[in-house]
PyMOL commands that place a pseudoatom at each C-alpha (Angstrom):
pseudoatom trace, name=CA, resn=MET, resi=1, chain=A, elem=C, hetatm=0, pos=[-5.228, -15.203, 10.066]
pseudoatom trace, name=CA, resn=SER, resi=2, chain=A, elem=C, hetatm=0, pos=[-2.890, -16.457, 6.976]
pseudoatom trace, name=CA, resn=PHE, resi=3, chain=A, elem=C, hetatm=0, pos=[1.051, -16.189, 6.869]
pseudoatom trace, name=CA, resn=SER, resi=4, chain=A, elem=C, hetatm=0, pos=[1.371, -16.090, 3.336]
pseudoatom trace, name=CA, resn=LEU, resi=5, chain=A, elem=C, hetatm=0, pos=[3.823, -13.803, 1.246]
pseudoatom trace, name=CA, resn=LEU, resi=6, chain=A, elem=C, hetatm=0, pos=[2.000, -14.038, -1.950]
pseudoatom trace, name=CA, resn=PRO, resi=7, chain=A, elem=C, hetatm=0, pos=[-0.096, -10.823, -2.582]
pseudoatom trace, name=CA, resn=ARG, resi=8, chain=A, elem=C, hetatm=0, pos=[-3.831, -11.064, -3.672]
pseudoatom trace, name=CA, resn=TYR, resi=9, chain=A, elem=C, hetatm=0, pos=[-2.973, -8.872, -6.463]
pseudoatom trace, name=CA, resn=THR, resi=10, chain=A, elem=C, hetatm=0, pos=[-0.019, -7.346, -8.174]
pseudoatom trace, name=CA, resn=ALA, resi=11, chain=A, elem=C, hetatm=0, pos=[0.146, -4.111, -10.327]
pseudoatom trace, name=CA, resn=PRO, resi=12, chain=A, elem=C, hetatm=0, pos=[3.239, -2.550, -11.781]
pseudoatom trace, name=CA, resn=ALA, resi=13, chain=A, elem=C, hetatm=0, pos=[2.473, 0.789, -9.914]
pseudoatom trace, name=CA, resn=LEU, resi=14, chain=A, elem=C, hetatm=0, pos=[0.024, 2.571, -7.574]
pseudoatom trace, name=CA, resn=THR, resi=15, chain=A, elem=C, hetatm=0, pos=[-1.623, 4.371, -10.501]
pseudoatom trace, name=CA, resn=ASP, resi=16, chain=A, elem=C, hetatm=0, pos=[-2.232, 1.020, -12.746]
pseudoatom trace, name=CA, resn=ILE, resi=17, chain=A, elem=C, hetatm=0, pos=[-4.732, 0.330, -9.787]
pseudoatom trace, name=CA, resn=PRO, resi=18, chain=A, elem=C, hetatm=0, pos=[-7.746, 1.688, -11.467]
pseudoatom trace, name=CA, resn=PRO, resi=19, chain=A, elem=C, hetatm=0, pos=[-10.071, 3.147, -9.410]
pseudoatom trace, name=CA, resn=GLY, resi=20, chain=A, elem=C, hetatm=0, pos=[-13.102, 1.380, -10.904]
pseudoatom trace, name=CA, resn=PHE, resi=21, chain=A, elem=C, hetatm=0, pos=[-11.519, -1.964, -9.759]
pseudoatom trace, name=CA, resn=LEU, resi=22, chain=A, elem=C, hetatm=0, pos=[-11.399, -0.909, -5.839]
pseudoatom trace, name=CA, resn=ALA, resi=23, chain=A, elem=C, hetatm=0, pos=[-15.156, 0.199, -6.320]
pseudoatom trace, name=CA, resn=ARG, resi=24, chain=A, elem=C, hetatm=0, pos=[-16.075, -3.355, -8.003]
pseudoatom trace, name=CA, resn=GLN, resi=25, chain=A, elem=C, hetatm=0, pos=[-14.084, -4.997, -5.537]
pseudoatom trace, name=CA, resn=GLY, resi=26, chain=A, elem=C, hetatm=0, pos=[-16.330, -3.547, -2.795]
pseudoatom trace, name=CA, resn=ILE, resi=27, chain=A, elem=C, hetatm=0, pos=[-12.940, -1.632, -1.423]
pseudoatom trace, name=CA, resn=GLU, resi=28, chain=A, elem=C, hetatm=0, pos=[-14.165, 1.235, 1.462]
pseudoatom trace, name=CA, resn=LEU, resi=29, chain=A, elem=C, hetatm=0, pos=[-10.512, 1.641, 2.855]
pseudoatom trace, name=CA, resn=VAL, resi=30, chain=A, elem=C, hetatm=0, pos=[-7.436, 1.642, 0.644]
pseudoatom trace, name=CA, resn=MET, resi=31, chain=A, elem=C, hetatm=0, pos=[-3.898, 1.583, 2.660]
pseudoatom trace, name=CA, resn=LEU, resi=32, chain=A, elem=C, hetatm=0, pos=[-1.149, 2.895, 1.470]
pseudoatom trace, name=CA, resn=ASP, resi=33, chain=A, elem=C, hetatm=0, pos=[2.214, 2.726, 1.630]
pseudoatom trace, name=CA, resn=PHE, resi=34, chain=A, elem=C, hetatm=0, pos=[4.521, 6.004, 1.901]
pseudoatom trace, name=CA, resn=ASP, resi=35, chain=A, elem=C, hetatm=0, pos=[7.698, 5.408, 0.969]
pseudoatom trace, name=CA, resn=ASN, resi=36, chain=A, elem=C, hetatm=0, pos=[8.704, 3.902, -2.628]
pseudoatom trace, name=CA, resn=THR, resi=37, chain=A, elem=C, hetatm=0, pos=[4.424, 2.968, -2.953]
pseudoatom trace, name=CA, resn=ILE, resi=38, chain=A, elem=C, hetatm=0, pos=[3.321, 6.580, -3.031]
pseudoatom trace, name=CA, resn=VAL, resi=39, chain=A, elem=C, hetatm=0, pos=[6.986, 8.835, -3.331]
pseudoatom trace, name=CA, resn=PRO, resi=40, chain=A, elem=C, hetatm=0, pos=[10.288, 7.669, -3.637]
pseudoatom trace, name=CA, resn=TYR, resi=41, chain=A, elem=C, hetatm=0, pos=[12.257, 8.254, -0.509]
pseudoatom trace, name=CA, resn=THR, resi=42, chain=A, elem=C, hetatm=0, pos=[13.793, 11.069, -1.494]
pseudoatom trace, name=CA, resn=THR, resi=43, chain=A, elem=C, hetatm=0, pos=[10.977, 13.128, -1.787]
pseudoatom trace, name=CA, resn=ASP, resi=44, chain=A, elem=C, hetatm=0, pos=[7.655, 14.002, -0.653]
pseudoatom trace, name=CA, resn=GLN, resi=45, chain=A, elem=C, hetatm=0, pos=[6.236, 15.737, -3.628]
pseudoatom trace, name=CA, resn=PRO, resi=46, chain=A, elem=C, hetatm=0, pos=[3.839, 12.820, -5.991]
pseudoatom trace, name=CA, resn=THR, resi=47, chain=A, elem=C, hetatm=0, pos=[4.032, 12.891, -9.505]
pseudoatom trace, name=CA, resn=PRO, resi=48, chain=A, elem=C, hetatm=0, pos=[0.828, 14.401, -10.682]
pseudoatom trace, name=CA, resn=ARG, resi=49, chain=A, elem=C, hetatm=0, pos=[-0.391, 11.075, -11.835]
pseudoatom trace, name=CA, resn=VAL, resi=50, chain=A, elem=C, hetatm=0, pos=[-0.248, 9.897, -8.097]
pseudoatom trace, name=CA, resn=ALA, resi=51, chain=A, elem=C, hetatm=0, pos=[-1.767, 13.027, -7.177]
pseudoatom trace, name=CA, resn=SER, resi=52, chain=A, elem=C, hetatm=0, pos=[-4.633, 12.420, -9.431]
pseudoatom trace, name=CA, resn=TRP, resi=53, chain=A, elem=C, hetatm=0, pos=[-5.398, 9.056, -8.556]
pseudoatom trace, name=CA, resn=LEU, resi=54, chain=A, elem=C, hetatm=0, pos=[-5.516, 10.012, -4.664]
pseudoatom trace, name=CA, resn=VAL, resi=55, chain=A, elem=C, hetatm=0, pos=[-8.486, 12.459, -5.871]
pseudoatom trace, name=CA, resn=MET, resi=56, chain=A, elem=C, hetatm=0, pos=[-10.296, 9.710, -8.462]
pseudoatom trace, name=CA, resn=VAL, resi=57, chain=A, elem=C, hetatm=0, pos=[-10.433, 7.172, -5.560]
pseudoatom trace, name=CA, resn=LYS, resi=58, chain=A, elem=C, hetatm=0, pos=[-11.403, 9.638, -3.352]
pseudoatom trace, name=CA, resn=ASP, resi=59, chain=A, elem=C, hetatm=0, pos=[-14.194, 10.823, -5.297]
pseudoatom trace, name=CA, resn=LEU, resi=60, chain=A, elem=C, hetatm=0, pos=[-15.449, 7.436, -5.561]
pseudoatom trace, name=CA, resn=GLN, resi=61, chain=A, elem=C, hetatm=0, pos=[-16.185, 7.798, -1.437]
pseudoatom trace, name=CA, resn=ILE, resi=62, chain=A, elem=C, hetatm=0, pos=[-13.026, 5.333, -0.793]
pseudoatom trace, name=CA, resn=HIS, resi=63, chain=A, elem=C, hetatm=0, pos=[-10.998, 6.383, 2.206]
pseudoatom trace, name=CA, resn=VAL, resi=64, chain=A, elem=C, hetatm=0, pos=[-7.497, 6.472, 1.845]
pseudoatom trace, name=CA, resn=CYS, resi=65, chain=A, elem=C, hetatm=0, pos=[-4.960, 6.121, 4.605]
pseudoatom trace, name=CA, resn=VAL, resi=66, chain=A, elem=C, hetatm=0, pos=[-1.455, 6.073, 4.507]
pseudoatom trace, name=CA, resn=VAL, resi=67, chain=A, elem=C, hetatm=0, pos=[0.026, 3.429, 6.731]
pseudoatom trace, name=CA, resn=SER, resi=68, chain=A, elem=C, hetatm=0, pos=[3.770, 3.712, 7.077]
pseudoatom trace, name=CA, resn=ASN, resi=69, chain=A, elem=C, hetatm=0, pos=[6.515, 2.170, 9.385]
pseudoatom trace, name=CA, resn=SER, resi=70, chain=A, elem=C, hetatm=0, pos=[7.827, 5.213, 9.281]
pseudoatom trace, name=CA, resn=LYS, resi=71, chain=A, elem=C, hetatm=0, pos=[8.343, 7.772, 12.408]
pseudoatom trace, name=CA, resn=ASN, resi=72, chain=A, elem=C, hetatm=0, pos=[9.259, 10.304, 9.800]
pseudoatom trace, name=CA, resn=ASP, resi=73, chain=A, elem=C, hetatm=0, pos=[7.619, 13.645, 10.218]
pseudoatom trace, name=CA, resn=ARG, resi=74, chain=A, elem=C, hetatm=0, pos=[7.449, 14.078, 6.284]
pseudoatom trace, name=CA, resn=VAL, resi=75, chain=A, elem=C, hetatm=0, pos=[4.789, 11.309, 6.274]
pseudoatom trace, name=CA, resn=ARG, resi=76, chain=A, elem=C, hetatm=0, pos=[2.545, 13.829, 8.246]
pseudoatom trace, name=CA, resn=ARG, resi=77, chain=A, elem=C, hetatm=0, pos=[3.268, 16.572, 6.369]
pseudoatom trace, name=CA, resn=PHE, resi=78, chain=A, elem=C, hetatm=0, pos=[2.827, 15.015, 3.587]
pseudoatom trace, name=CA, resn=CYS, resi=79, chain=A, elem=C, hetatm=0, pos=[-0.645, 13.657, 4.615]
pseudoatom trace, name=CA, resn=LYS, resi=80, chain=A, elem=C, hetatm=0, pos=[-1.542, 16.932, 5.912]
pseudoatom trace, name=CA, resn=LYS, resi=81, chain=A, elem=C, hetatm=0, pos=[-1.117, 18.695, 2.626]
pseudoatom trace, name=CA, resn=TYR, resi=82, chain=A, elem=C, hetatm=0, pos=[-2.933, 16.416, 0.574]
pseudoatom trace, name=CA, resn=ARG, resi=83, chain=A, elem=C, hetatm=0, pos=[-5.873, 15.487, 3.502]
pseudoatom trace, name=CA, resn=LEU, resi=84, chain=A, elem=C, hetatm=0, pos=[-5.252, 12.080, 3.816]
pseudoatom trace, name=CA, resn=HIS, resi=85, chain=A, elem=C, hetatm=0, pos=[-5.186, 10.440, 6.999]
pseudoatom trace, name=CA, resn=CYS, resi=86, chain=A, elem=C, hetatm=0, pos=[-2.303, 8.183, 8.471]
pseudoatom trace, name=CA, resn=VAL, resi=87, chain=A, elem=C, hetatm=0, pos=[-0.803, 5.713, 10.779]
pseudoatom trace, name=CA, resn=THR, resi=88, chain=A, elem=C, hetatm=0, pos=[2.801, 6.354, 11.598]
pseudoatom trace, name=CA, resn=ASN, resi=89, chain=A, elem=C, hetatm=0, pos=[5.255, 3.715, 13.142]
pseudoatom trace, name=CA, resn=ALA, resi=90, chain=A, elem=C, hetatm=0, pos=[2.312, 0.900, 12.016]
pseudoatom trace, name=CA, resn=LYS, resi=91, chain=A, elem=C, hetatm=0, pos=[5.331, -1.596, 12.531]
pseudoatom trace, name=CA, resn=LYS, resi=92, chain=A, elem=C, hetatm=0, pos=[4.553, -3.867, 9.753]
pseudoatom trace, name=CA, resn=PRO, resi=93, chain=A, elem=C, hetatm=0, pos=[4.121, -6.969, 8.977]
pseudoatom trace, name=CA, resn=PHE, resi=94, chain=A, elem=C, hetatm=0, pos=[2.543, -7.016, 12.868]
pseudoatom trace, name=CA, resn=ARG, resi=95, chain=A, elem=C, hetatm=0, pos=[-1.003, -6.240, 12.630]
pseudoatom trace, name=CA, resn=ARG, resi=96, chain=A, elem=C, hetatm=0, pos=[-1.436, -3.252, 15.367]
pseudoatom trace, name=CA, resn=GLY, resi=97, chain=A, elem=C, hetatm=0, pos=[-0.801, -0.437, 12.918]
pseudoatom trace, name=CA, resn=ILE, resi=98, chain=A, elem=C, hetatm=0, pos=[-3.344, -1.964, 10.060]
pseudoatom trace, name=CA, resn=ARG, resi=99, chain=A, elem=C, hetatm=0, pos=[-5.842, -3.010, 13.062]
pseudoatom trace, name=CA, resn=GLN, resi=100, chain=A, elem=C, hetatm=0, pos=[-5.427, 0.630, 13.836]
pseudoatom trace, name=CA, resn=CYS, resi=101, chain=A, elem=C, hetatm=0, pos=[-6.561, 2.034, 10.382]
pseudoatom trace, name=CA, resn=LEU, resi=102, chain=A, elem=C, hetatm=0, pos=[-9.045, -0.605, 10.006]
pseudoatom trace, name=CA, resn=GLU, resi=103, chain=A, elem=C, hetatm=0, pos=[-10.904, 0.706, 13.303]
pseudoatom trace, name=CA, resn=ARG, resi=104, chain=A, elem=C, hetatm=0, pos=[-10.589, 4.429, 12.877]
pseudoatom trace, name=CA, resn=PHE, resi=105, chain=A, elem=C, hetatm=0, pos=[-12.931, 3.740, 9.994]
pseudoatom trace, name=CA, resn=GLY, resi=106, chain=A, elem=C, hetatm=0, pos=[-14.721, 0.964, 10.889]
pseudoatom trace, name=CA, resn=THR, resi=107, chain=A, elem=C, hetatm=0, pos=[-14.074, -1.146, 8.115]
pseudoatom trace, name=CA, resn=GLU, resi=108, chain=A, elem=C, hetatm=0, pos=[-14.034, -4.593, 7.927]
pseudoatom trace, name=CA, resn=PRO, resi=109, chain=A, elem=C, hetatm=0, pos=[-10.814, -6.531, 6.957]
pseudoatom trace, name=CA, resn=GLY, resi=110, chain=A, elem=C, hetatm=0, pos=[-12.579, -7.971, 3.820]
pseudoatom trace, name=CA, resn=ARG, resi=111, chain=A, elem=C, hetatm=0, pos=[-13.610, -4.209, 2.368]
pseudoatom trace, name=CA, resn=ALA, resi=112, chain=A, elem=C, hetatm=0, pos=[-9.975, -3.134, 2.778]
pseudoatom trace, name=CA, resn=MET, resi=113, chain=A, elem=C, hetatm=0, pos=[-6.843, -3.137, 0.526]
pseudoatom trace, name=CA, resn=LEU, resi=114, chain=A, elem=C, hetatm=0, pos=[-2.647, -2.801, 1.227]
pseudoatom trace, name=CA, resn=VAL, resi=115, chain=A, elem=C, hetatm=0, pos=[-0.930, -1.467, -1.808]
pseudoatom trace, name=CA, resn=GLY, resi=116, chain=A, elem=C, hetatm=0, pos=[2.600, -1.685, -0.949]
pseudoatom trace, name=CA, resn=ASP, resi=117, chain=A, elem=C, hetatm=0, pos=[6.191, -2.475, -2.366]
pseudoatom trace, name=CA, resn=GLN, resi=118, chain=A, elem=C, hetatm=0, pos=[7.446, -4.938, 0.327]
pseudoatom trace, name=CA, resn=ILE, resi=119, chain=A, elem=C, hetatm=0, pos=[6.362, -8.472, 0.741]
pseudoatom trace, name=CA, resn=PHE, resi=120, chain=A, elem=C, hetatm=0, pos=[8.160, -8.956, 3.840]
pseudoatom trace, name=CA, resn=THR, resi=121, chain=A, elem=C, hetatm=0, pos=[6.312, -6.036, 5.571]
pseudoatom trace, name=CA, resn=ASP, resi=122, chain=A, elem=C, hetatm=0, pos=[3.185, -4.957, 3.255]
pseudoatom trace, name=CA, resn=THR, resi=123, chain=A, elem=C, hetatm=0, pos=[2.227, -7.895, 2.021]
pseudoatom trace, name=CA, resn=LEU, resi=124, chain=A, elem=C, hetatm=0, pos=[2.787, -10.033, 5.130]
pseudoatom trace, name=CA, resn=GLY, resi=125, chain=A, elem=C, hetatm=0, pos=[0.869, -7.779, 7.382]
pseudoatom trace, name=CA, resn=ALA, resi=126, chain=A, elem=C, hetatm=0, pos=[-2.157, -7.020, 4.854]
pseudoatom trace, name=CA, resn=ASN, resi=127, chain=A, elem=C, hetatm=0, pos=[-2.480, -11.339, 4.484]
pseudoatom trace, name=CA, resn=ARG, resi=128, chain=A, elem=C, hetatm=0, pos=[-2.143, -11.808, 8.360]
pseudoatom trace, name=CA, resn=CYS, resi=129, chain=A, elem=C, hetatm=0, pos=[-5.108, -8.976, 9.412]
pseudoatom trace, name=CA, resn=GLY, resi=130, chain=A, elem=C, hetatm=0, pos=[-7.054, -10.319, 6.715]
pseudoatom trace, name=CA, resn=VAL, resi=131, chain=A, elem=C, hetatm=0, pos=[-6.825, -7.511, 4.256]
pseudoatom trace, name=CA, resn=GLN, resi=132, chain=A, elem=C, hetatm=0, pos=[-6.447, -7.727, 0.480]
pseudoatom trace, name=CA, resn=SER, resi=133, chain=A, elem=C, hetatm=0, pos=[-3.229, -7.312, -0.283]
pseudoatom trace, name=CA, resn=VAL, resi=134, chain=A, elem=C, hetatm=0, pos=[-1.520, -5.249, -3.514]
pseudoatom trace, name=CA, resn=LEU, resi=135, chain=A, elem=C, hetatm=0, pos=[2.279, -5.331, -4.349]
pseudoatom trace, name=CA, resn=ILE, resi=136, chain=A, elem=C, hetatm=0, pos=[3.700, -2.832, -6.602]
pseudoatom trace, name=CA, resn=GLU, resi=137, chain=A, elem=C, hetatm=0, pos=[7.062, -2.275, -8.001]
pseudoatom trace, name=CA, resn=ALA, resi=138, chain=A, elem=C, hetatm=0, pos=[9.291, -0.304, -5.919]
pseudoatom trace, name=CA, resn=ILE, resi=139, chain=A, elem=C, hetatm=0, pos=[9.452, 3.427, -7.066]
pseudoatom trace, name=CA, resn=ASP, resi=140, chain=A, elem=C, hetatm=0, pos=[13.345, 3.459, -6.932]
pseudoatom trace, name=CA, resn=ASN, resi=141, chain=A, elem=C, hetatm=0, pos=[15.473, 0.938, -5.302]
pseudoatom trace, name=CA, resn=HIS, resi=142, chain=A, elem=C, hetatm=0, pos=[18.417, 3.823, -4.593]
pseudoatom trace, name=CA, resn=ASN, resi=143, chain=A, elem=C, hetatm=0, pos=[20.585, 2.158, -2.463]
pseudoatom trace, name=CA, resn=ILE, resi=144, chain=A, elem=C, hetatm=0, pos=[22.144, -1.690, -1.818]
pseudoatom trace, name=CA, resn=TRP, resi=145, chain=A, elem=C, hetatm=0, pos=[19.774, -2.753, 0.599]
pseudoatom trace, name=CA, resn=LEU, resi=146, chain=A, elem=C, hetatm=0, pos=[16.646, -1.670, -1.397]
pseudoatom trace, name=CA, resn=ARG, resi=147, chain=A, elem=C, hetatm=0, pos=[18.289, -3.822, -3.973]
pseudoatom trace, name=CA, resn=LEU, resi=148, chain=A, elem=C, hetatm=0, pos=[19.272, -6.937, -2.203]
pseudoatom trace, name=CA, resn=ARG, resi=149, chain=A, elem=C, hetatm=0, pos=[15.846, -6.976, -0.647]
pseudoatom trace, name=CA, resn=ARG, resi=150, chain=A, elem=C, hetatm=0, pos=[14.442, -6.953, -4.101]
pseudoatom trace, name=CA, resn=LYS, resi=151, chain=A, elem=C, hetatm=0, pos=[16.297, -10.194, -5.138]
pseudoatom trace, name=CA, resn=VAL, resi=152, chain=A, elem=C, hetatm=0, pos=[15.293, -11.632, -1.969]
pseudoatom trace, name=CA, resn=GLU, resi=153, chain=A, elem=C, hetatm=0, pos=[11.491, -10.977, -2.860]
pseudoatom trace, name=CA, resn=GLY, resi=154, chain=A, elem=C, hetatm=0, pos=[12.624, -12.972, -6.066]
pseudoatom trace, name=CA, resn=PRO, resi=155, chain=A, elem=C, hetatm=0, pos=[10.507, -16.286, -5.657]
pseudoatom trace, name=CA, resn=PHE, resi=156, chain=A, elem=C, hetatm=0, pos=[7.711, -14.686, -4.675]
pseudoatom trace, name=CA, resn=ARG, resi=157, chain=A, elem=C, hetatm=0, pos=[7.618, -12.192, -7.024]
pseudoatom trace, name=CA, resn=PHE, resi=158, chain=A, elem=C, hetatm=0, pos=[7.463, -14.779, -9.633]
pseudoatom trace, name=CA, resn=MET, resi=159, chain=A, elem=C, hetatm=0, pos=[4.949, -16.981, -7.963]
pseudoatom trace, name=CA, resn=ALA, resi=160, chain=A, elem=C, hetatm=0, pos=[2.830, -14.042, -7.840]
pseudoatom trace, name=CA, resn=ARG, resi=161, chain=A, elem=C, hetatm=0, pos=[3.104, -12.619, -11.589]
pseudoatom trace, name=CA, resn=LYS, resi=162, chain=A, elem=C, hetatm=0, pos=[-0.224, -14.348, -12.488]
pseudoatom trace, name=CA, resn=ARG, resi=163, chain=A, elem=C, hetatm=0, pos=[-2.288, -12.511, -10.116]
pseudoatom trace, name=CA, resn=ARG, resi=164, chain=A, elem=C, hetatm=0, pos=[-2.020, -8.754, -12.184]
pseudoatom trace, name=CA, resn=ILE, resi=165, chain=A, elem=C, hetatm=0, pos=[-4.877, -6.418, -11.714]
pseudoatom trace, name=CA, resn=ASP, resi=166, chain=A, elem=C, hetatm=0, pos=[-6.399, -6.681, -15.052]
pseudoatom trace, name=CA, resn=GLN, resi=167, chain=A, elem=C, hetatm=0, pos=[-7.020, -2.724, -16.453]
for i in range(1, 167): cmd.bond("trace and resi %d" % i, "trace and resi %d" % (i + 1))
show_as sticks, trace
zoom trace
């Protein structure tokens, strides 16, 4: 598939993606990065708005699966608590974890979307698998490495600025 660092869509945050937009796009499966997409690195508690968004998406009969590079048990605990499927140690941008998720749900790549905060893992991984990619802003760039990554991603974020999902 495509080796592109540009997302198909952008949004300020996960909760700025209207569940109705997903339905209109024919999305059957939403894959979500975990850290800095659903929750900050420092917690496993979503905001009430994020928790509500997850319920609204599931109410539309859209599958939700966390696809995370983390091996940390807090991802599995979170998914169990919120009744979400998960693929950990996904090794994005490699295809393994994303393909595993697609196979689990029997979903064609064009009917799936991956939402994440990083271009070099989430966006690239989704694009390589033919999955629609949505790049959001990180919840919290709390350390120097995250802030530096953001600087490196800057030109790509600038080029993708007009791909914003309309509310």
